[in-house]
N, C-alpha and C positions, 0 to 999 in steps of 0.2 A: 505492499500500499505506500502511495506516494505521499512525503511529508508535508505536513499542511504549512503553507506559507502564505500569512494573512495578507489581504488586500487592504491598506490603510490610505485613507485620503487626508491631506493636511491642507487647512487654510492657514496661509502664513501672511502676517502683517508686513507691508512692503518696507516699512521704515525700519524694522527691529528683527524679527523673526527670519523674513525670507534674506535679508543681509547676513543674519547669522548662518543660515544653510549656506549662502554663497561663500563665506569665510571657510565654513566647514569644508568647502571643496577645494578651494585655494590651498588651504593648509594640509590637504591630504588627511583629515580625519575620516576615517572609515565609519559608515553606519549602514544598515540593512537598505536593500533596494526596494523594499515593500512598499515604501511610501511614494504616493504621487500628489505633487503639489500644485496647489491653485494659490496665485498670489493675489491678496486682496488689499485695498488701500488701508484698512483698518480692522482689527480683530472684531471690533464692535459691529461691522457691517455684516457677518456672518449671521444669515437668518436661520433659526431652527428648523425652517421648511427646507434649507438646503441639506441640512444633516438627514433629515428623514429621506429625501430623495435619493442620497447616496445611499442608505441601507436598503432602499427598496431596489437598487440596481446591483446589490450584492458584495458591496463594501464591507470589510469585516469591522472596521474601526474608523473614527474620525478624529483628528486631533487640530485643535485650534490654537494657535501659538501666535502670541502677542509681545506688545512692549511690556516691560515691567511696570507694577503699578507706581503712577507718578509721573512715568516718562512717556507717555502717550503721546504721539505727535499731535493728537487732536485732544488732548488734555483729558477728556473722560472716557474714551472709547473702550480701553479696555476693561473698565469698570463696568459698560455696558455689556460687553462680552461675558464678564464673569456672570451678571444677573441672568442674561439669557442661557447660558449653559446650565447653571443651576435649575432653572425652571425646566429645561429639556431633561435633564436627569431625572428628575421627578416624575415628569412624562414617561420616561422610560420604565421607572419602577412601576407605574400604572398600568402600563400595558404588559407587563412582565419580560421585560428586558433588561439585560445587565448594565446598569450605568457606568461601567467602566468600559465600556466600548466608546464613550466618549471621553476625550482627554484635552483638558485645557491647562496651558503653562505660559510660562512669561522666557523669552529669550532674546537677549538684546543683541545688537548688530556685532557686538566684540566678542560674543559667545558661540562660536565656532564649534570648540570642544563640547560644551554643553548642549548643543542642538544634537551632535553626535549621539551622547549619552542619552538624551531624552528619548531618540527615536529607536535605540537600542533597548530601552526599559519598556517602551510601548509596545514594540514588536513581540519582546518575550512575554508580556502579559497577555497580548492577544492570542500567543501560541497557547498558552495555558488555558484560554477560553474556549478555544477551537473556532471553526468557521460559524459564520452567521446562518441563522436558519433561513431555509429558502420555502417552505411548505406554504399552502395557501393559508391556514390559520394565522400565522406569522405575518404574512403580507397583508392580511386584514388588519392585525394589530397595528402594524405600520401606519396603514391607512387611517385608522382611527387617530393615531398619535399625532401624524400630521394634522388632521382637522383640528384637534385639540390646539396646537401651539397657533394655528391660524385663526384662533378666537380674537375676537377685537376687544372684549374686556381684559382678556389674558395679557394681550401685547400693550395694552394702555397700562397696565398695573406694572408689567415689567421696565416699560420706558420711563415710568414715573417713579419707580422705585427710589432711587438715590434722593429725588427731589423730596418725596414723601417723608424719608427717614429724615433728612438733614433739614429741609426748609418749611416742610407741613404742607398741609393742602390749602384750600381755599380759606380756610377759617384759622390759618395759622397753627393748626393743631399737627404736631410733629408725631409720626406714627412709629412706634418702636419696631425695630428690627425682627424681632420674634412675632410680633403681633401682624406685621406684613407679611411674613412667610407663612403664617396661619391662614390669612387671607387668600394668598397666593394659590395654597394646597386644597383649599374649599373650593376655588374656582375651577381648579385641575380635575377635581372629583366631580365637580357637576358637570364641566364639559365632556368628562369620560362618559358619564351616564347618557348625556344628551346624544353624542356620537355615536354611542352603539345603537342607541334606540334610532336614531335616522339610518344607521346601517342596515337594521332589521326591516324597517319600512322601504328601503329600496330594493330589497330582494322580493317583498311580496306584501301585500295587504295584511295587517296584523292587528289584533285587541290589544286593549290595556292589559288584561288577564295575562294572556298568552306572552306578551312582552315581558310583565314582570316576573312570570315565571321561567322564562328562559335566561333572563339577565340576572334574575335574583335581586331585584328591584322591588321596593314596596309599591303595591298597586296605586296607592295614593300619590306617590313620587311621579311614577309614569304618567298618570292621569294630567297632573301638572305641567309636565313637559309637553305632552299631546296638545293640551289647551293653549300653552304658549306658542308653540308653532303653529297652531289652527289660527289663532289671533293674527298672525303676521302672513299667512297665506303660504306657507311652508309645507303643511298638511292639511289633508282634506278627507270628510268621510267617504269611504269607499262603497261600502254596503253593510248590511246587518246578516250576521250567521248565527242562527238559532237565539234571535232577538238580542245578541251582541253587536255591538258597533265595531266595524274594522277600519283602519285608517290606511292611507297611503301617502307618500311623498307626491306633492304637486309636480308635474312634469316639467322638467327643465331646472327643477331646483336642487337636485341631489347633491351637486357639489358646492352649494352655498354653504 
């Protein structure tokens, strides 16, 4: 049996990590050839959707490497990256994916040797984890995860996270980091249930009771989600089966 060699995708900050990788090459510091690099202007520009797309295409791990905290070319870009990656790892855990497949670290333009060490460490870690799953159930989980990180509410919270902690909201109320983490996790859990319901309805018409049974969610909660989606025209009544209403997604709204 062939030895497993992981496929790793790296998003490298133009100003630091990419320059560090270049220095590693110039200095002839060896590192595994498992990584394929995409240069980005800032680690903060890496969207979690890009990460899910990578895994959907069979990548075994994703590394996001940026400037050290305090040295960002755009001042706060690496802090934005850190918040996004923390949230993405929480989504990984929710959909049953190992969060260690996503790696965030800082490498300066002068740290060619450190870049080499980071890639060695990550490659060995992923070799221990093994290849990414490619079965249909896992692909469905990735689809749901991608929809979670597309949530407008969740993206707003992540984008405003630093501001809410340090400067406060419109009422000048500063939100403790721990409290904000709880709010973000609550929204992830809510979006997870919502996206699973949408996925079931995209496959076939379904009733509140059958959805609740299959997803192990309280019927009252499923009813709330269905009502909310019906109010905005996302879901409509399909028919009645044994006097029980069944619902379906409105045509053309599956990807929203």
